[in-house]
Structure formats: C-alpha cells, structure tokens
All heavy atoms as atom14 arrays in JSON, in Angstrom:
{
  "sequence": "MTKKETFIIHIVSQENSTWQGQVTWLNDNRTSSFRSLLELIKLMDEVVETGGEA",
  "atom14_mask": [
    [1, 1, 1, 1, 1, 1, 1, 1, 0, 0, 0, 0, 0, 0],
    [1, 1, 1, 1, 1, 1, 1, 0, 0, 0, 0, 0, 0, 0],
    [1, 1, 1, 1, 1, 1, 1, 1, 1, 0, 0, 0, 0, 0],
    [1, 1, 1, 1, 1, 1, 1, 1, 1, 0, 0, 0, 0, 0],
    [1, 1, 1, 1, 1, 1, 1, 1, 1, 0, 0, 0, 0, 0],
    [1, 1, 1, 1, 1, 1, 1, 0, 0, 0, 0, 0, 0, 0],
    [1, 1, 1, 1, 1, 1, 1, 1, 1, 1, 1, 0, 0, 0],
    [1, 1, 1, 1, 1, 1, 1, 1, 0, 0, 0, 0, 0, 0],
    [1, 1, 1, 1, 1, 1, 1, 1, 0, 0, 0, 0, 0, 0],
    [1, 1, 1, 1, 1, 1, 1, 1, 1, 1, 0, 0, 0, 0],
    [1, 1, 1, 1, 1, 1, 1, 1, 0, 0, 0, 0, 0, 0],
    [1, 1, 1, 1, 1, 1, 1, 0, 0, 0, 0, 0, 0, 0],
    [1, 1, 1, 1, 1, 1, 0, 0, 0, 0, 0, 0, 0, 0],
    [1, 1, 1, 1, 1, 1, 1, 1, 1, 0, 0, 0, 0, 0],
    [1, 1, 1, 1, 1, 1, 1, 1, 1, 0, 0, 0, 0, 0],
    [1, 1, 1, 1, 1, 1, 1, 1, 0, 0, 0, 0, 0, 0],
    [1, 1, 1, 1, 1, 1, 0, 0, 0, 0, 0, 0, 0, 0],
    [1, 1, 1, 1, 1, 1, 1, 0, 0, 0, 0, 0, 0, 0],
    [1, 1, 1, 1, 1, 1, 1, 1, 1, 1, 1, 1, 1, 1],
    [1, 1, 1, 1, 1, 1, 1, 1, 1, 0, 0, 0, 0, 0],
    [1, 1, 1, 1, 0, 0, 0, 0, 0, 0, 0, 0, 0, 0],
    [1, 1, 1, 1, 1, 1, 1, 1, 1, 0, 0, 0, 0, 0],
    [1, 1, 1, 1, 1, 1, 1, 0, 0, 0, 0, 0, 0, 0],
    [1, 1, 1, 1, 1, 1, 1, 0, 0, 0, 0, 0, 0, 0],
    [1, 1, 1, 1, 1, 1, 1, 1, 1, 1, 1, 1, 1, 1],
    [1, 1, 1, 1, 1, 1, 1, 1, 0, 0, 0, 0, 0, 0],
    [1, 1, 1, 1, 1, 1, 1, 1, 0, 0, 0, 0, 0, 0],
    [1, 1, 1, 1, 1, 1, 1, 1, 0, 0, 0, 0, 0, 0],
    [1, 1, 1, 1, 1, 1, 1, 1, 0, 0, 0, 0, 0, 0],
    [1, 1, 1, 1, 1, 1, 1, 1, 1, 1, 1, 0, 0, 0],
    [1, 1, 1, 1, 1, 1, 1, 0, 0, 0, 0, 0, 0, 0],
    [1, 1, 1, 1, 1, 1, 0, 0, 0, 0, 0, 0, 0, 0],
    [1, 1, 1, 1, 1, 1, 0, 0, 0, 0, 0, 0, 0, 0],
    [1, 1, 1, 1, 1, 1, 1, 1, 1, 1, 1, 0, 0, 0],
    [1, 1, 1, 1, 1, 1, 1, 1, 1, 1, 1, 0, 0, 0],
    [1, 1, 1, 1, 1, 1, 0, 0, 0, 0, 0, 0, 0, 0],
    [1, 1, 1, 1, 1, 1, 1, 1, 0, 0, 0, 0, 0, 0],
    [1, 1, 1, 1, 1, 1, 1, 1, 0, 0, 0, 0, 0, 0],
    [1, 1, 1, 1, 1, 1, 1, 1, 1, 0, 0, 0, 0, 0],
    [1, 1, 1, 1, 1, 1, 1, 1, 0, 0, 0, 0, 0, 0],
    [1, 1, 1, 1, 1, 1, 1, 1, 0, 0, 0, 0, 0, 0],
    [1, 1, 1, 1, 1, 1, 1, 1, 1, 0, 0, 0, 0, 0],
    [1, 1, 1, 1, 1, 1, 1, 1, 0, 0, 0, 0, 0, 0],
    [1, 1, 1, 1, 1, 1, 1, 1, 0, 0, 0, 0, 0, 0],
    [1, 1, 1, 1, 1, 1, 1, 1, 0, 0, 0, 0, 0, 0],
    [1, 1, 1, 1, 1, 1, 1, 1, 1, 0, 0, 0, 0, 0],
    [1, 1, 1, 1, 1, 1, 1, 0, 0, 0, 0, 0, 0, 0],
    [1, 1, 1, 1, 1, 1, 1, 0, 0, 0, 0, 0, 0, 0],
    [1, 1, 1, 1, 1, 1, 1, 1, 1, 0, 0, 0, 0, 0],
    [1, 1, 1, 1, 1, 1, 1, 0, 0, 0, 0, 0, 0, 0],
    [1, 1, 1, 1, 0, 0, 0, 0, 0, 0, 0, 0, 0, 0],
    [1, 1, 1, 1, 0, 0, 0, 0, 0, 0, 0, 0, 0, 0],
    [1, 1, 1, 1, 1, 1, 1, 1, 1, 0, 0, 0, 0, 0],
    [1, 1, 1, 1, 1, 0, 0, 0, 0, 0, 0, 0, 0, 0]
  ],
  "atom14_positions": [
    [[-23.22, -78.08, -38.69], [-23.38, -77.73, -40.08], [-24.67, -76.92, -40.26], [-25.69, -77.25, -39.66], [-23.42, -78.99, -40.94], [-23.57, -78.7, -42.42], [-23.52, -80.17, -43.44], [-21.76, -80.34, -43.57], [0.0, 0.0, 0.0], [0.0, 0.0, 0.0], [0.0, 0.0, 0.0], [0.0, 0.0, 0.0], [0.0, 0.0, 0.0], [0.0, 0.0, 0.0]],
    [[-24.63, -75.9, -41.07], [-25.77, -75.03, -41.29], [-26.64, -75.57, -42.42], [-26.13, -75.99, -43.45], [-25.3, -73.61, -41.65], [-24.41, -73.15, -40.64], [-26.45, -72.66, -41.77], [0.0, 0.0, 0.0], [0.0, 0.0, 0.0], [0.0, 0.0, 0.0], [0.0, 0.0, 0.0], [0.0, 0.0, 0.0], [0.0, 0.0, 0.0], [0.0, 0.0, 0.0]],
    [[-27.94, -75.56, -42.2], [-28.88, -75.97, -43.24], [-28.93, -74.92, -44.33], [-28.92, -73.72, -44.05], [-30.27, -76.12, -42.62], [-31.33, -76.55, -43.6], [-32.66, -76.67, -42.9], [-33.76, -76.91, -43.9], [-35.07, -76.91, -43.29], [0.0, 0.0, 0.0], [0.0, 0.0, 0.0], [0.0, 0.0, 0.0], [0.0, 0.0, 0.0], [0.0, 0.0, 0.0]],
    [[-28.96, -75.34, -45.58], [-29.01, -74.4, -46.69], [-30.46, -74.07, -47.01], [-31.34, -74.91, -46.95], [-28.34, -75.0, -47.92], [-26.85, -75.18, -47.73], [-26.2, -75.69, -48.97], [-24.72, -75.86, -48.71], [-24.01, -76.31, -49.9], [0.0, 0.0, 0.0], [0.0, 0.0, 0.0], [0.0, 0.0, 0.0], [0.0, 0.0, 0.0], [0.0, 0.0, 0.0]],
    [[-30.7, -72.81, -47.34], [-32.03, -72.33, -47.69], [-31.98, -71.71, -49.08], [-30.96, -71.17, -49.49], [-32.51, -71.26, -46.69], [-32.67, -71.75, -45.28], [-33.87, -72.65, -45.09], [-34.83, -72.55, -45.86], [-33.85, -73.45, -44.14], [0.0, 0.0, 0.0], [0.0, 0.0, 0.0], [0.0, 0.0, 0.0], [0.0, 0.0, 0.0], [0.0, 0.0, 0.0]],
    [[-33.11, -71.79, -49.79], [-33.22, -71.19, -51.11], [-34.32, -70.13, -51.06], [-35.42, -70.41, -50.6], [-33.58, -72.25, -52.17], [-32.6, -73.28, -52.11], [-33.62, -71.66, -53.55], [0.0, 0.0, 0.0], [0.0, 0.0, 0.0], [0.0, 0.0, 0.0], [0.0, 0.0, 0.0], [0.0, 0.0, 0.0], [0.0, 0.0, 0.0], [0.0, 0.0, 0.0]],
    [[-33.99, -68.92, -51.54], [-34.9, -67.79, -51.49], [-35.21, -67.29, -52.89], [-34.34, -67.27, -53.75], [-34.3, -66.62, -50.71], [-33.97, -66.92, -49.28], [-32.7, -67.33, -48.91], [-34.94, -66.8, -48.31], [-32.4, -67.6, -47.6], [-34.65, -67.06, -46.98], [-33.38, -67.47, -46.63], [0.0, 0.0, 0.0], [0.0, 0.0, 0.0], [0.0, 0.0, 0.0]],
    [[-36.45, -66.85, -53.09], [-36.84, -66.11, -54.28], [-37.25, -64.73, -53.8], [-38.11, -64.6, -52.93], [-38.0, -66.77, -55.04], [-37.57, -68.13, -55.55], [-38.47, -65.87, -56.19], [-38.68, -68.91, -56.22], [0.0, 0.0, 0.0], [0.0, 0.0, 0.0], [0.0, 0.0, 0.0], [0.0, 0.0, 0.0], [0.0, 0.0, 0.0], [0.0, 0.0, 0.0]],
    [[-36.62, -63.69, -54.36], [-36.89, -62.32, -53.95], [-37.58, -61.6, -55.09], [-37.08, -61.59, -56.23], [-35.58, -61.6, -53.57], [-34.91, -62.34, -52.42], [-35.87, -60.14, -53.21], [-33.52, -61.9, -52.15], [0.0, 0.0, 0.0], [0.0, 0.0, 0.0], [0.0, 0.0, 0.0], [0.0, 0.0, 0.0], [0.0, 0.0, 0.0], [0.0, 0.0, 0.0]],
    [[-38.75, -61.04, -54.8], [-39.53, -60.3, -55.79], [-39.59, -58.85, -55.35], [-40.23, -58.53, -54.34], [-40.94, -60.9, -55.9], [-41.78, -60.24, -56.92], [-42.94, -59.59, -56.6], [-41.63, -60.1, -58.25], [-43.47, -59.08, -57.69], [-42.69, -59.37, -58.7], [0.0, 0.0, 0.0], [0.0, 0.0, 0.0], [0.0, 0.0, 0.0], [0.0, 0.0, 0.0]],
    [[-38.91, -57.98, -56.1], [-38.91, -56.55, -55.79], [-40.14, -55.93, -56.44], [-40.31, -56.0, -57.66], [-37.63, -55.86, -56.3], [-36.38, -56.57, -55.79], [-37.63, -54.38, -55.94], [-36.24, -56.65, -54.31], [0.0, 0.0, 0.0], [0.0, 0.0, 0.0], [0.0, 0.0, 0.0], [0.0, 0.0, 0.0], [0.0, 0.0, 0.0], [0.0, 0.0, 0.0]],
    [[-41.01, -55.33, -55.64], [-42.25, -54.73, -56.14], [-42.04, -53.26, -56.45], [-42.51, -52.75, -57.47], [-43.39, -54.9, -55.11], [-44.65, -54.2, -55.57], [-43.65, -56.37, -54.87], [0.0, 0.0, 0.0], [0.0, 0.0, 0.0], [0.0, 0.0, 0.0], [0.0, 0.0, 0.0], [0.0, 0.0, 0.0], [0.0, 0.0, 0.0], [0.0, 0.0, 0.0]],
    [[-41.3, -52.55, -55.58], [-41.08, -51.12, -55.81], [-39.81, -50.68, -55.1], [-39.23, -51.41, -54.3], [-42.26, -50.3, -55.31], [-42.39, -50.42, -53.9], [0.0, 0.0, 0.0], [0.0, 0.0, 0.0], [0.0, 0.0, 0.0], [0.0, 0.0, 0.0], [0.0, 0.0, 0.0], [0.0, 0.0, 0.0], [0.0, 0.0, 0.0], [0.0, 0.0, 0.0]],
    [[-39.39, -49.45, -55.42], [-38.25, -48.84, -54.76], [-38.67, -47.44, -54.34], [-39.01, -46.61, -55.17], [-37.05, -48.76, -55.68], [-35.88, -48.09, -55.02], [-34.85, -47.59, -56.0], [-34.95, -47.8, -57.19], [-33.85, -46.91, -55.48], [0.0, 0.0, 0.0], [0.0, 0.0, 0.0], [0.0, 0.0, 0.0], [0.0, 0.0, 0.0], [0.0, 0.0, 0.0]],
    [[-38.7, -47.22, -53.04], [-39.03, -45.9, -52.49], [-38.07, -45.61, -51.35], [-37.61, -46.53, -50.67], [-40.47, -45.88, -51.96], [-41.51, -46.01, -53.05], [-42.93, -45.97, -52.5], [-43.13, -45.41, -51.42], [-43.81, -46.53, -53.16], [0.0, 0.0, 0.0], [0.0, 0.0, 0.0], [0.0, 0.0, 0.0], [0.0, 0.0, 0.0], [0.0, 0.0, 0.0]],
    [[-37.79, -44.33, -51.12], [-36.9, -43.91, -50.03], [-35.55, -44.62, -50.09], [-35.0, -45.02, -49.07], [-37.57, -44.13, -48.67], [-38.88, -43.38, -48.55], [-39.0, -42.26, -49.03], [-39.87, -44.01, -47.92], [0.0, 0.0, 0.0], [0.0, 0.0, 0.0], [0.0, 0.0, 0.0], [0.0, 0.0, 0.0], [0.0, 0.0, 0.0], [0.0, 0.0, 0.0]],
    [[-35.04, -44.8, -51.28], [-33.72, -45.4, -51.51], [-33.6, -46.83, -51.0], [-32.51, -47.26, -50.6], [-32.62, -44.54, -50.89], [-32.64, -43.25, -51.45], [0.0, 0.0, 0.0], [0.0, 0.0, 0.0], [0.0, 0.0, 0.0], [0.0, 0.0, 0.0], [0.0, 0.0, 0.0], [0.0, 0.0, 0.0], [0.0, 0.0, 0.0], [0.0, 0.0, 0.0]],
    [[-34.7, -47.58, -50.97], [-34.63, -48.98, -50.56], [-35.71, -49.77, -51.3], [-36.56, -49.21, -51.98], [-34.76, -49.13, -49.03], [-34.43, -50.47, -48.68], [-36.14, -48.76, -48.53], [0.0, 0.0, 0.0], [0.0, 0.0, 0.0], [0.0, 0.0, 0.0], [0.0, 0.0, 0.0], [0.0, 0.0, 0.0], [0.0, 0.0, 0.0], [0.0, 0.0, 0.0]],
    [[-35.66, -51.09, -51.18], [-36.58, -51.98, -51.89], [-37.75, -52.38, -51.02], [-37.62, -52.54, -49.81], [-35.87, -53.25, -52.31], [-34.77, -53.1, -53.3], [-34.59, -52.07, -54.18], [-33.7, -54.0, -53.51], [-33.48, -52.3, -54.93], [-32.9, -53.49, -54.55], [-33.34, -55.21, -52.94], [-31.77, -54.14, -55.01], [-32.21, -55.85, -53.4], [-31.45, -55.32, -54.43]],
    [[-38.9, -52.61, -51.66], [-40.04, -53.23, -51.02], [-40.46, -54.41, -51.9], [-40.38, -54.33, -53.12], [-41.23, -52.26, -50.9], [-41.0, -51.08, -49.98], [-40.24, -49.95, -50.63], [-40.48, -49.62, -51.78], [-39.31, -49.36, -49.9], [0.0, 0.0, 0.0], [0.0, 0.0, 0.0], [0.0, 0.0, 0.0], [0.0, 0.0, 0.0], [0.0, 0.0, 0.0]],
    [[-40.91, -55.48, -51.26], [-41.32, -56.63, -52.05], [-41.65, -57.83, -51.19], [-42.09, -57.69, -50.04], [0.0, 0.0, 0.0], [0.0, 0.0, 0.0], [0.0, 0.0, 0.0], [0.0, 0.0, 0.0], [0.0, 0.0, 0.0], [0.0, 0.0, 0.0], [0.0, 0.0, 0.0], [0.0, 0.0, 0.0], [0.0, 0.0, 0.0], [0.0, 0.0, 0.0]],
    [[-41.41, -59.01, -51.77], [-41.72, -60.26, -51.1], [-40.55, -61.22, -51.23], [-39.86, -61.23, -52.25], [-42.95, -60.92, -51.71], [-44.22, -60.13, -51.52], [-45.4, -60.82, -52.17], [-45.25, -61.47, -53.19], [-46.57, -60.67, -51.57], [0.0, 0.0, 0.0], [0.0, 0.0, 0.0], [0.0, 0.0, 0.0], [0.0, 0.0, 0.0], [0.0, 0.0, 0.0]],
    [[-40.35, -62.0, -50.2], [-39.33, -63.04, -50.23], [-40.02, -64.38, -49.95], [-40.88, -64.47, -49.07], [-38.18, -62.78, -49.22], [-38.69, -62.67, -47.81], [-37.1, -63.84, -49.33], [0.0, 0.0, 0.0], [0.0, 0.0, 0.0], [0.0, 0.0, 0.0], [0.0, 0.0, 0.0], [0.0, 0.0, 0.0], [0.0, 0.0, 0.0], [0.0, 0.0, 0.0]],
    [[-39.68, -65.38, -50.74], [-40.22, -66.73, -50.56], [-39.06, -67.67, -50.3], [-38.06, -67.63, -51.01], [-40.98, -67.19, -51.83], [-42.02, -66.27, -52.1], [-41.55, -68.59, -51.66], [0.0, 0.0, 0.0], [0.0, 0.0, 0.0], [0.0, 0.0, 0.0], [0.0, 0.0, 0.0], [0.0, 0.0, 0.0], [0.0, 0.0, 0.0], [0.0, 0.0, 0.0]],
    [[-39.15, -68.46, -49.23], [-38.15, -69.49, -49.03], [-38.76, -70.81, -49.45], [-39.82, -71.22, -48.98], [-37.51, -69.52, -47.67], [-38.35, -69.33, -46.45], [-38.8, -70.3, -45.61], [-38.81, -68.09, -45.9], [-39.51, -69.75, -44.59], [-39.54, -68.39, -44.74], [-38.7, -66.77, -46.29], [-40.13, -67.4, -43.97], [-39.29, -65.79, -45.52], [-39.98, -66.12, -44.38]],
    [[-38.07, -71.45, -50.4], [-38.61, -72.63, -51.06], [-38.64, -73.86, -50.17], [-39.49, -74.72, -50.36], [-37.81, -72.92, -52.33], [-37.86, -71.82, -53.39], [-37.03, -72.22, -54.61], [-39.29, -71.52, -53.8], [0.0, 0.0, 0.0], [0.0, 0.0, 0.0], [0.0, 0.0, 0.0], [0.0, 0.0, 0.0], [0.0, 0.0, 0.0], [0.0, 0.0, 0.0]],
    [[-37.74, -73.95, -49.21], [-37.69, -75.13, -48.35], [-38.98, -75.3, -47.55], [-39.38, -76.42, -47.24], [-36.5, -75.05, -47.41], [-35.19, -74.94, -48.17], [-35.05, -74.12, -49.07], [-34.22, -75.75, -47.82], [0.0, 0.0, 0.0], [0.0, 0.0, 0.0], [0.0, 0.0, 0.0], [0.0, 0.0, 0.0], [0.0, 0.0, 0.0], [0.0, 0.0, 0.0]],
    [[-39.65, -74.19, -47.17], [-40.9, -74.25, -46.41], [-42.09, -73.77, -47.23], [-43.21, -73.76, -46.74], [-40.81, -73.38, -45.16], [-39.87, -73.97, -44.13], [-39.56, -75.17, -44.22], [-39.45, -73.23, -43.23], [0.0, 0.0, 0.0], [0.0, 0.0, 0.0], [0.0, 0.0, 0.0], [0.0, 0.0, 0.0], [0.0, 0.0, 0.0], [0.0, 0.0, 0.0]],
    [[-41.84, -73.31, -48.46], [-42.89, -72.77, -49.33], [-43.68, -71.66, -48.61], [-44.9, -71.63, -48.63], [-43.82, -73.87, -49.83], [-44.63, -73.4, -51.02], [-44.21, -72.53, -51.76], [-45.79, -74.0, -51.21], [0.0, 0.0, 0.0], [0.0, 0.0, 0.0], [0.0, 0.0, 0.0], [0.0, 0.0, 0.0], [0.0, 0.0, 0.0], [0.0, 0.0, 0.0]],
    [[-42.95, -70.74, -47.95], [-43.56, -69.61, -47.23], [-43.13, -68.31, -47.87], [-42.02, -68.19, -48.37], [-43.12, -69.61, -45.77], [-43.77, -70.71, -44.98], [-43.46, -70.69, -43.51], [-42.94, -69.43, -43.03], [-42.39, -69.28, -41.84], [-42.28, -70.31, -41.03], [-41.95, -68.1, -41.45], [0.0, 0.0, 0.0], [0.0, 0.0, 0.0], [0.0, 0.0, 0.0]],
    [[-44.02, -67.31, -47.81], [-43.73, -65.99, -48.37], [-43.96, -64.93, -47.29], [-44.89, -65.03, -46.5], [-44.66, -65.7, -49.57], [-44.43, -66.7, -50.56], [-44.38, -64.33, -50.17], [0.0, 0.0, 0.0], [0.0, 0.0, 0.0], [0.0, 0.0, 0.0], [0.0, 0.0, 0.0], [0.0, 0.0, 0.0], [0.0, 0.0, 0.0], [0.0, 0.0, 0.0]],
    [[-43.09, -63.93, -47.29], [-43.21, -62.82, -46.36], [-42.9, -61.53, -47.09], [-42.04, -61.49, -47.96], [-42.25, -63.02, -45.19], [-42.42, -62.01, -44.23], [0.0, 0.0, 0.0], [0.0, 0.0, 0.0], [0.0, 0.0, 0.0], [0.0, 0.0, 0.0], [0.0, 0.0, 0.0], [0.0, 0.0, 0.0], [0.0, 0.0, 0.0], [0.0, 0.0, 0.0]],
    [[-43.6, -60.46, -46.73], [-43.35, -59.15, -47.32], [-42.28, -58.41, -46.52], [-42.14, -58.62, -45.32], [-44.63, -58.31, -47.33], [-45.59, -58.92, -48.15], [0.0, 0.0, 0.0], [0.0, 0.0, 0.0], [0.0, 0.0, 0.0], [0.0, 0.0, 0.0], [0.0, 0.0, 0.0], [0.0, 0.0, 0.0], [0.0, 0.0, 0.0], [0.0, 0.0, 0.0]],
    [[-41.53, -57.55, -47.21], [-40.56, -56.71, -46.53], [-40.7, -55.28, -47.03], [-41.14, -55.04, -48.14], [-39.13, -57.24, -46.73], [-38.69, -57.3, -48.17], [-38.05, -56.23, -48.77], [-38.92, -58.44, -48.93], [-37.65, -56.28, -50.09], [-38.53, -58.5, -50.25], [-37.89, -57.42, -50.83], [0.0, 0.0, 0.0], [0.0, 0.0, 0.0], [0.0, 0.0, 0.0]],
    [[-40.34, -54.32, -46.16], [-40.48, -52.9, -46.48], [-39.15, -52.2, -46.7], [-39.13, -51.03, -47.07], [-41.24, -52.19, -45.36], [-42.67, -52.7, -45.21], [-43.26, -52.21, -43.95], [-42.5, -52.83, -42.85], [-42.91, -52.91, -41.61], [-44.04, -52.37, -41.25], [-42.18, -53.51, -40.7], [0.0, 0.0, 0.0], [0.0, 0.0, 0.0], [0.0, 0.0, 0.0]],
    [[-38.04, -52.91, -46.46], [-36.72, -52.32, -46.67], [-35.71, -53.43, -46.89], [-35.95, -54.6, -46.54], [-36.31, -51.47, -45.47], [-36.07, -52.29, -44.36], [0.0, 0.0, 0.0], [0.0, 0.0, 0.0], [0.0, 0.0, 0.0], [0.0, 0.0, 0.0], [0.0, 0.0, 0.0], [0.0, 0.0, 0.0], [0.0, 0.0, 0.0], [0.0, 0.0, 0.0]],
    [[-34.57, -53.06, -47.44], [-33.51, -54.04, -47.64], [-33.02, -54.6, -46.31], [-32.78, -55.8, -46.18], [-32.34, -53.4, -48.4], [-31.16, -54.3, -48.72], [-31.61, -55.51, -49.53], [-30.09, -53.53, -49.45], [0.0, 0.0, 0.0], [0.0, 0.0, 0.0], [0.0, 0.0, 0.0], [0.0, 0.0, 0.0], [0.0, 0.0, 0.0], [0.0, 0.0, 0.0]],
    [[-32.95, -53.75, -45.29], [-32.55, -54.22, -43.97], [-33.52, -55.26, -43.42], [-33.12, -56.29, -42.87], [-32.42, -53.05, -42.99], [-31.99, -53.39, -41.58], [-30.63, -54.06, -41.57], [-31.96, -52.13, -40.73], [0.0, 0.0, 0.0], [0.0, 0.0, 0.0], [0.0, 0.0, 0.0], [0.0, 0.0, 0.0], [0.0, 0.0, 0.0], [0.0, 0.0, 0.0]],
    [[-34.82, -55.02, -43.6], [-35.82, -55.99, -43.14], [-35.69, -57.3, -43.91], [-35.81, -58.39, -43.32], [-37.23, -55.4, -43.32], [-38.31, -56.23, -42.7], [-39.67, -55.57, -42.76], [-39.8, -54.41, -43.24], [-40.63, -56.21, -42.31], [0.0, 0.0, 0.0], [0.0, 0.0, 0.0], [0.0, 0.0, 0.0], [0.0, 0.0, 0.0], [0.0, 0.0, 0.0]],
    [[-35.41, -57.24, -45.21], [-35.19, -58.44, -46.01], [-34.0, -59.24, -45.48], [-34.08, -60.46, -45.29], [-34.96, -58.06, -47.48], [-34.46, -59.17, -48.4], [-35.49, -60.29, -48.5], [-34.13, -58.6, -49.77], [0.0, 0.0, 0.0], [0.0, 0.0, 0.0], [0.0, 0.0, 0.0], [0.0, 0.0, 0.0], [0.0, 0.0, 0.0], [0.0, 0.0, 0.0]],
    [[-32.9, -58.55, -45.2], [-31.71, -59.23, -44.69], [-31.99, -59.87, -43.34], [-31.59, -61.01, -43.08], [-30.53, -58.24, -44.61], [-30.11, -57.83, -46.02], [-29.36, -58.85, -43.84], [-29.15, -56.67, -46.06], [0.0, 0.0, 0.0], [0.0, 0.0, 0.0], [0.0, 0.0, 0.0], [0.0, 0.0, 0.0], [0.0, 0.0, 0.0], [0.0, 0.0, 0.0]],
    [[-32.72, -59.19, -42.47], [-33.06, -59.75, -41.16], [-33.93, -60.99, -41.31], [-33.72, -61.99, -40.61], [-33.76, -58.71, -40.3], [-32.84, -57.65, -39.76], [-33.6, -56.66, -38.9], [-32.69, -55.58, -38.35], [-33.44, -54.62, -37.52], [0.0, 0.0, 0.0], [0.0, 0.0, 0.0], [0.0, 0.0, 0.0], [0.0, 0.0, 0.0], [0.0, 0.0, 0.0]],
    [[-34.93, -60.95, -42.2], [-35.79, -62.12, -42.43], [-34.97, -63.31, -42.91], [-35.12, -64.43, -42.4], [-36.86, -61.8, -43.48], [-38.05, -60.97, -43.04], [-38.85, -60.51, -44.27], [-38.93, -61.75, -42.1], [0.0, 0.0, 0.0], [0.0, 0.0, 0.0], [0.0, 0.0, 0.0], [0.0, 0.0, 0.0], [0.0, 0.0, 0.0], [0.0, 0.0, 0.0]],
    [[-34.11, -63.07, -43.87], [-33.28, -64.15, -44.41], [-32.33, -64.7, -43.35], [-32.15, -65.92, -43.24], [-32.53, -63.66, -45.64], [-33.44, -63.36, -46.81], [-32.62, -62.55, -48.19], [-31.54, -63.84, -48.74], [0.0, 0.0, 0.0], [0.0, 0.0, 0.0], [0.0, 0.0, 0.0], [0.0, 0.0, 0.0], [0.0, 0.0, 0.0], [0.0, 0.0, 0.0]],
    [[-31.74, -63.82, -42.54], [-30.83, -64.24, -41.49], [-31.54, -65.11, -40.46], [-31.02, -66.15, -40.04], [-30.2, -63.01, -40.83], [-29.14, -63.39, -39.82], [-28.21, -64.15, -40.19], [-29.23, -62.92, -38.67], [0.0, 0.0, 0.0], [0.0, 0.0, 0.0], [0.0, 0.0, 0.0], [0.0, 0.0, 0.0], [0.0, 0.0, 0.0], [0.0, 0.0, 0.0]],
    [[-32.75, -64.71, -40.06], [-33.52, -65.5, -39.1], [-33.82, -66.89, -39.64], [-33.72, -67.88, -38.92], [-34.83, -64.8, -38.76], [-34.67, -63.58, -37.89], [-35.99, -62.86, -37.65], [-37.06, -63.49, -37.86], [-35.95, -61.69, -37.26], [0.0, 0.0, 0.0], [0.0, 0.0, 0.0], [0.0, 0.0, 0.0], [0.0, 0.0, 0.0], [0.0, 0.0, 0.0]],
    [[-34.19, -66.97, -40.91], [-34.53, -68.26, -41.5], [-33.31, -69.16, -41.54], [-33.39, -70.35, -41.2], [-35.11, -68.07, -42.93], [-35.21, -69.38, -43.66], [-36.47, -67.41, -42.84], [0.0, 0.0, 0.0], [0.0, 0.0, 0.0], [0.0, 0.0, 0.0], [0.0, 0.0, 0.0], [0.0, 0.0, 0.0], [0.0, 0.0, 0.0], [0.0, 0.0, 0.0]],
    [[-32.16, -68.62, -41.93], [-30.95, -69.43, -42.01], [-30.5, -69.87, -40.62], [-30.14, -71.03, -40.41], [-29.83, -68.65, -42.74], [-28.5, -69.39, -42.64], [-30.2, -68.43, -44.2], [0.0, 0.0, 0.0], [0.0, 0.0, 0.0], [0.0, 0.0, 0.0], [0.0, 0.0, 0.0], [0.0, 0.0, 0.0], [0.0, 0.0, 0.0], [0.0, 0.0, 0.0]],
    [[-30.55, -68.98, -39.63], [-30.1, -69.32, -38.27], [-31.01, -70.34, -37.6], [-30.54, -71.2, -36.87], [-30.03, -68.07, -37.4], [-28.8, -67.24, -37.67], [-28.65, -66.09, -36.68], [-29.48, -65.98, -35.77], [-27.69, -65.33, -36.84], [0.0, 0.0, 0.0], [0.0, 0.0, 0.0], [0.0, 0.0, 0.0], [0.0, 0.0, 0.0], [0.0, 0.0, 0.0]],
    [[-32.32, -70.23, -37.82], [-33.25, -71.13, -37.14], [-33.64, -72.32, -37.98], [-34.41, -73.17, -37.54], [-34.54, -70.38, -36.73], [-35.18, -69.9, -37.92], [-34.25, -69.23, -35.79], [0.0, 0.0, 0.0], [0.0, 0.0, 0.0], [0.0, 0.0, 0.0], [0.0, 0.0, 0.0], [0.0, 0.0, 0.0], [0.0, 0.0, 0.0], [0.0, 0.0, 0.0]],
    [[-33.13, -72.4, -39.2], [-33.46, -73.52, -40.06], [-34.86, -73.45, -40.63], [-35.5, -74.47, -40.83], [0.0, 0.0, 0.0], [0.0, 0.0, 0.0], [0.0, 0.0, 0.0], [0.0, 0.0, 0.0], [0.0, 0.0, 0.0], [0.0, 0.0, 0.0], [0.0, 0.0, 0.0], [0.0, 0.0, 0.0], [0.0, 0.0, 0.0], [0.0, 0.0, 0.0]],
    [[-35.39, -72.24, -40.85], [-36.69, -72.09, -41.48], [-37.82, -71.82, -40.53], [-38.97, -71.83, -40.91], [0.0, 0.0, 0.0], [0.0, 0.0, 0.0], [0.0, 0.0, 0.0], [0.0, 0.0, 0.0], [0.0, 0.0, 0.0], [0.0, 0.0, 0.0], [0.0, 0.0, 0.0], [0.0, 0.0, 0.0], [0.0, 0.0, 0.0], [0.0, 0.0, 0.0]],
    [[-37.54, -71.58, -39.26], [-38.58, -71.38, -38.26], [-38.91, -69.92, -37.99], [-39.47, -69.59, -36.98], [-38.17, -72.05, -36.94], [-37.99, -73.54, -37.05], [-39.27, -74.25, -37.36], [-40.32, -73.86, -36.82], [-39.23, -75.21, -38.13], [0.0, 0.0, 0.0], [0.0, 0.0, 0.0], [0.0, 0.0, 0.0], [0.0, 0.0, 0.0], [0.0, 0.0, 0.0]],
    [[-38.54, -68.99, -38.87], [-38.8, -67.57, -38.64], [-40.24, -67.21, -38.87], [-40.97, -67.87, -39.52], [-37.91, -66.71, -39.53], [0.0, 0.0, 0.0], [0.0, 0.0, 0.0], [0.0, 0.0, 0.0], [0.0, 0.0, 0.0], [0.0, 0.0, 0.0], [0.0, 0.0, 0.0], [0.0, 0.0, 0.0], [0.0, 0.0, 0.0], [0.0, 0.0, 0.0]]
  ]
}
C-alpha cells in the first residue's frame, strides 16, 4: 500500500512557459523550491515513492 502525502504548492512566477515556486509536503513539514513544472512533478514523485525521504 502506498503512503499518502499532502502537498501545498506556491507558484511564485511564470517564465519560459513554466512555473517557478515552492512545494511543501505537510507530512514532513519540509519545503523545496522548483524551477519548472517538470522539476515539481519529479519532486512530488520522489516523495510519494520513497514515503517522504526525498
């Protein structure tokens, strides 16, 4: 069974047709910055797959 994670995504700006901002996962109370939508998706995927150990 996969552990569920809760994310808060804060979009700071949009440049080069993508988003930049910060993502916070509430289960670990950690925040990370991202420079593109692809980077955001990768961060979220790592957290879900490893159970918050990204």
